[in-house]
TIDO-162599 format. One record per residue (C-alpha): residue in one letter; z, x, y. Coordinates in steps of 0.5 Angstrom, whole numbers. Each point is the difference from the previous one (the first is absolute). Example, Ala and Ser with C-alpha at 12.3 -4.5 7.8 and 13.67 -1.06 7.14 Angstrom:
TIDO-162599
  residu      z      x      y
       a     16     25     -9
       s     -2      2      7
This chain:
TIDO-162599
  residu      z      x      y
       m     98   -256     71
       s     -3     -4     -6
       l     -5      3     -5
       s     -5     -5      2
       a      0      2      8
       v     -1      7     -3
       l     -6     -2     -4
       l     -3     -4      6
       a      1      6      5
       a     -4      4     -5
       g     -5     -5     -1
       s     -1     -1      7
       s     -2      8      1
       p     -7      1      3
       s     -5      2     -5
       p     -5      6      1
       s     -6     -1      4
       p     -7      1     -4
       s     -1      6      4
       e      6      4     -2
       t     -1     -1     -8
       a     -8      1      0
       p     -3      6      3
       s     -5     -1      5
       v     -8      1     -2
       p     -4      4      5
       t     -5     -4      3
       l     -8      2      1
       q      2      1      7
       d      5      5     -1
       a     -4      4     -5
       q     -6      0      5
       q      5      2      6
       s      3      6     -5
       a     -8      2     -2
       s     -1      0      8
       n      6      4      2
       a     -2      5     -6
       a     -7      1      2
       g      2      1      7
       w      5      5     -1
       v     -6      4     -5
       e     -5     -1      6
       e      5      3      5
       n      2      6     -5
       w     -6      1     -4
       s     -3      5      5
       t      6      4      0
       w      1      1     -8
       l     -7      1     -1
       a      1      6      5
       i      6      3     -3
       g     -3     -1     -7
       l     -7      4      2
       r      5      5      4
       v      4      1     -7
       l     -7      0     -4
       l     -3      5      5
       i      6      5      0
       v      0      0     -8
       v     -7      1     -1
       i      0      6      5
       a      6      3     -3
       a     -3      0     -7
       v     -6      3      2
       l      3      5      4
       r      5      2     -6
       v     -6      0     -4
       a     -4      4      5
       v      5      5      1
       r      2      1     -8
       r     -7      1     -1
       a     -1      5      5
       i      6      4     -2
       t     -3      0     -7
       k     -6      3      2
       l      4      5      4
       i      3      2     -7
       d     -6      0     -4
       r     -3      5      6
       m      6      5     -1
       n     -1      0     -8
       r     -8      1      1
       t      2      6      5
       a      5      3     -5
       q     -5     -1     -6
       a     -5      4      4
       v      4      6      2
       d      3      0     -8
       g     -3      6     -3
       t     -2      4      6
       a      3      6      3
       i      4     -4      5
       g      2     -5     -6
       g      4      5     -3
       l      4      1      6
       l      1     -7      0
       v      4     -5     -4
       n     -4     -3     -6
       v     -4     -7      0
       e      6     -4     -4
       r      5      2      5
       r     -4     -2      6
       r     -2     -6     -3
       q      8     -2     -2
       r      1      2      7
       s     -5     -4      3
       q      2     -6     -4
       a      7      0      2
       i     -2      0      8
       g     -5     -5     -1
       s      5     -5     -4
       v      5      2      6
       l     -5     -2      6
       r     -2     -6     -4
       s      7     -3      0
       v      1      2      7
       a     -6     -3      2
       s      1     -7     -4
       f      7      0      3
       l     -2      0      7
       i     -6     -4      0
       l      4     -6     -4
       g      6      1      4
       t     -4     -1      6
       g     -3     -6     -2
       a      6     -3     -2
       l      3      1      6
       m     -6     -3      4
       i      0     -6     -5
       l      7     -2      2
       a     -2      1      7
       t     -5     -5      0
       f      5     -5     -2
       e      4      1      6
       i      5      3     -4
       n      5      5      5
       l     -1      7     -3
       a      5      3      4
       p      6     -1     -4
       l     -4      2     -6
       l     -2      6      3
       a      7      2      3
       s      3     -1     -7
       a     -5      4     -4
       g      1      5      5
       v      8      0      0
       a     -1      0     -8
       g     -5      6      0
       v      5      4      5
       a      6     -2     -5
       i     -4      2     -6
       g     -3      7      3
       f      7      2      2
       g      3     -2     -7
       a     -6      3     -4
       r     -2      6      4
       n      0      4     -6
       l     -5     -4     -3
       v     -4     -1      6
       t      0      8      1
       d     -2      1     -8
       f     -6     -5      1
       l     -3      3      6
       s      1      7     -3
       g     -4     -2     -6
       v     -5     -3      4
       f     -2      6      4
       m      1      4     -6
       i     -5     -4     -4
       l     -5      0      6
       e      1      8      2
       d     -1      1     -8
       q      6      5      0
       y      1      0     -8
       g     -2     -4     -5
       v      1     -2     -8
       g     -1      7     -4
       d      2      4      6
       q      5      6      0
       i      4     -1      6
       d      7      3      3
       a      3     -6      4
       g      6      3      2
       v      5     -4     -3
       a     -4      1     -7
       s     -6      3     -3
       g     -4     -1     -6
       e     -7     -4     -2
       v     -1     -7      4
       i     -1     -5     -6
       e      1     -6      5
       v     -2     -1      7
       g      3     -7      4
       l      1     -2      7
       r      8      1     -1
       v      1      4     -5
       t     -4      6     -3
       k      2      2     -8
       l      0      8     -2
       r      0      3     -6
       g      5      6      0
       d     -1      7     -4
       n      5     -2     -5
       g     -3     -7     -1
       e      5     -4      5
       i     -3     -5      4
       w      2      0      8
       y     -1     -6      4
       v     -1      2      7
       r      0     -5      6
       n     -6      1      4
       g      4      0      6
       e      5      6     -2
       v     -6      4     -1
       k      0      5      7
       r     -5      5     -3
       v     -5      0     -6
       g     -3      7     -3
       n     -6     -2     -4
       l     -1      5     -6
       s     -6     -4     -2
       q     -5     -1      5
       g     -6      5      2
       w      2      6     -4
       a      5      5     -3
       t      1      7      0
       a      3      4     -6
       g      3      7      2
       v      2      6     -5
       d      3      6      1
       v     -1      6     -5
       t      5      6      1
       v     -2      6     -3
       r      2      7      0
       p     -2      4      6
       s     -3      5     -4
       e     -5     -4     -3
       d     -7      0      2
       l     -2     -5      5
       d     -7     -1     -1
       h      1      0     -8
       v      5     -6      2
       k     -5     -4      5
       a     -5      1     -6
       v      4     -3     -5
       l      3     -6      5
       t     -7     -1      2
       q     -2     -1     -8
       v      5     -4     -1
       g     -2     -5      6
       d     -7      0     -2
       t      1     -2     -7
       m      5     -5      1
       s     -4     -4      5
       k     -6      0     -5
       e      4     -3     -5
       e      2     -8     -1
       p      4     -3      2
       w      2      5      5
       n     -7      0      3
       e      1     -7      3
       m      7      1      2
       l     -2      7      4
       w     -4     -2      7
       g     -1      7      2
       p      0      7     -3
       v      6      4     -2
       e      1      4      6
       i      4      7      1
       l      3      0      6
       g      3      7     -1
       l      6      4      1
       d      6     -5      2
       s      5      5      0
       l      1      7     -2
       l      7      3     -2
       l      2      7     -3
       d      1     -3     -7
       s     -5     -6      0
       m     -6     -3      4
       v     -2     -7      0
       v     -7     -3      0
       r     -2     -7      2
       l     -5     -5     -3
       t     -2     -6      3
       a     -4     -6     -2
       k     -2     -7      3
       t      1     -5     -6
       m      0     -8     -1
       p      6     -3      3
       g      6      0     -4
       k     -3      5     -5
       a      3      6      4
       l      6      2     -5
       t     -5     -1     -6
       i     -5      5      3
       e      6      5      2
       r      3     -1     -7
       e     -7      2     -4
       l     -1      5      5
       r      6      4     -2
       w     -1     -1     -7
       r     -7      3      0
       i      2      6      5
       k      6      2     -5
       r     -5      0     -6
       a     -5      4      4
       f      5      5      3
       d      3      1     -7
       a     -7      1     -3
       e     -2      5      6
       g      7      4     -1
       i      2     -3      7
       r      8     -1      1
       i      3     -6      4
       v      6      2      3
       g      5     -4      4
       g      8     -2      0
       l      3      7     -2
       p     -3      7      3
       a     -6      2     -4
       q      2      7     -5
       a     -4      6     -1
       d     -4      1     -6
       g      5      6     -2
       d      6     -4      1
       a      1     -1     -7
       d      2      7     -2
       a      5      0      6
       d      8      2     -2
       p      3     -7     -3
       t      6      2      3
       a     -2      1      7
       g      1     -8      2
       m      7      1     -3
       a      6      0      5
       a      5      6      0
       p      6      0     -4
       s      6     -2      3
       v      7      4      1
       f      4     -6     -2
       a     -4      0     -7
       n      5      6     -2
       s      7     -2     -1
       t      3      7      1
       s     -3      1      7
       p      4      0      6
       q     -4     -6      3
       s      2     -4     -6
       a      7      2     -1
       a      1     -2      8
       a     -4     -7     -2
       s      4     -2     -6
       p      6     -5      1
       i      7      3      0
       s      4     -2     -6
       p      7     -4      1
       p      6      4     -1
       l      4     -1     -7
       s      6     -4      0
       k      6      4     -3
C-alpha cells in the first residue's frame, strides 16, 4: 500500500460529533423537573423526619431533666445526712458515734457513687432509645454487649469482687480513714479507703495494700469506745481496803487532769479480786476510754499505781514467788547443792569412774 493511500484513508475517518466533544448544558425544563422531584420527595418524607427529630429531642430533654432531678435528689439526701450528723455531734449519743468529718467524707463518697451510677443508667438508656428511633436493630448490639460483659466478668471477677466489696463497705460504714482495724490479712491504721484497695499503716510504719475482696472479717478498734484494763498483783498479806483506797485515789486524780480527762469517758472502776493465790492476789481495774486510747490509759495507770504504791509501802509482786521479810537473814548456803562423792579423788566412786591406764610397753 502506498503512502498516499494511507493518508487518504486517515483523512476519510469519521470526525467526532459536537455532542461528544462538548458537555451538554441542562435546560430550564431539566432544572424544573429536578426541583419538582426534590420537592415531591421532601413533601412525602418531611412528616417522618420531623417525627423522628421531635422524638429524639424529646428523649434528650427527658434524659437531661431526669438526670438533673436525680442528682439533685441525691445531693439533698447527702446534705440531710450531714445535718443529722451535726445535730448529734457534741451530745451523749454523739460520743458513741463517728465524728462529723468522717460522716461527711462517707456521705460524699456514697453520693459520688450514686450520682455516677444514676448518670450512667439514664444516659445509657437514652442513647439506646435514640438508636431505636432511627430503626437500628439493637439485638446484635445488646447481644455483643452481653457476651462482652460475661467475658469481662469471668476475666476480671476478682476486680468485680473488690469493687462490690468496696461499695458495700462504704455503704455499711465498716471503717474509715483514721480507724484502727484488724482486717485479718493485715492490721493497722486506715490511711486511705478506695473502692478496690484499702491502705493500712502498720505498727512498724509499713503500708499494707489490702484488696477489699480479700477482707472476710473486720475488727474495728476505733468505733464507739474502748476498754482499758489493768491487773495489779500484790501480796496476800496486804490490806485490801488500803489497796482499794489508793487505787481509787489514783483513778480520781487521773480523771481530773488533762489530757486524761478527755481520754477517759468514764470513771476508773475497781472490779475487785480477779484471782487469789497463796503467794499473791490480783486486783483488776477497768475504765471506758476514747477509741484507740486504751493502751495509753493502761500505761499511765500502771505508772501512777507504781508511784502511789511505793509512797504507801505497798509491794507489787509477780513472776517469782514473793519472799517473806525475814528471808534476808536466812542461811546463804541453804540453796547450795550437796557435795558430790566424785569431787574427792580418793573416794571409791571416783576410783571406779577413772579411766584404766594402758599397759606399759617393754
